[in-house]
C-alpha positions, 0 to 999 in steps of 0.5 A: 784532173789529167795534166795530161789533158787539155782542160777546157771551159766552153761558154756558150754551152746551150747553142748548137756550137756549144752541144757539138763542142762538149760531145765531140770534147767527150770522145776525145782521149786527149781532152777533158771538159773541166767547166761548161757555162752559158750566157749570164754565168760567171766564168770567175767561178769555174775558169781556174779549173780550165787550160783554154776557154773555148767561146762561142756564145755571143761577140758582146761577150768575148772581149770581157771573157778574153781579159778574164782568161788573161788575168787568169793565164788562161789560152783562149779560142774566139769562134764567135762572129760579128764583132764591131771594130772595138770588140775587135781591138778589144781582142786584139790588145788581150792577145799581147798578154795570152795566146788567143786564137780568133778566126772566123770559121774553124772548118779545116776545109774553109781554112783551105778555101781561104789558103787557096782564095788567096793563091787565086786571087793573086795569081789572076789578078785584076782582070778577073772579077770577083764575088762572094755568095754565102748561104746560112740558116734563116736564124744566123744573126750576122750578115755577111758572115764572118767566114765570108767577109774574112774571104772578102778581106783576101781579096781585098788584100790581094788587090792593093786595098781594104775590105771597105773600100772595095766591097759591094754588098749586094745590087739593087736599081741602076748601078751601071757597069761593074767596075774593076776591083770591085768586090761583090758579096751576097748574103742568103739566108733560109732553112737549116743551112750550115754553111756554104760559101762559093768565091767566083773569079770571072772574065771574058771567056771562063769562070772559077769557083771555088766552092765549101759546103758544110753540112754539119757543124760538127767540122766546126767544133773539131777545128776548134777543139784542135785549136784549143790543143795547139794554142795552149803551148803558144807564146802570147800572140794572136793567131788564126786558124791558119796558124794551127794548120800551117797554112800561113803564106 
């Protein structure tokens, strides 16, 4: 083991993201693959070999893995989405003990989209109707995507409300005129789309659209590996990719 390298445990090694993480980590001289496991494997068997745990397996595993990482004094990166409120709370609690990056999307471009969406929402205000449209491959399990939900949270915060209070998921039937401050959320599924997200700001006379399209999972894996190297040297706390990139406002 090289002490100058960041040693990684990849959890979710048989998934597409796990495969991308292992391949890219193996090409980075600053990283070392200490352990690669999947759902059902015992993390306790190999966690002591690593500096940082990266989890892209399933949201139901995140909380327990975070507790194991905290008990072993390991930093952590969580990239799965679809967590329940209780699962999110468990992660937040563990982050009081270890440095932990928890993000719905690790793409550098998507995190810039988060930043630009916040600026646009604050600048344009309530005169602009806001809609989020996302599309992913047919195998994706959760909807809306974690990235789309985060975009909705940013819009709601700028409007002085909450995601649950302001967001409408799709429309059907005689829904009437669109109310002010409503955030429309729409999820499309089909084919092999890696991930498309567009935020629409529309008013009388003009429309602004902010779009990010991913064509390869490598962009997410690269960002997660960047987060792993960063979080290793941080104090205990819950961090986002915005922290990693220095985009926090």
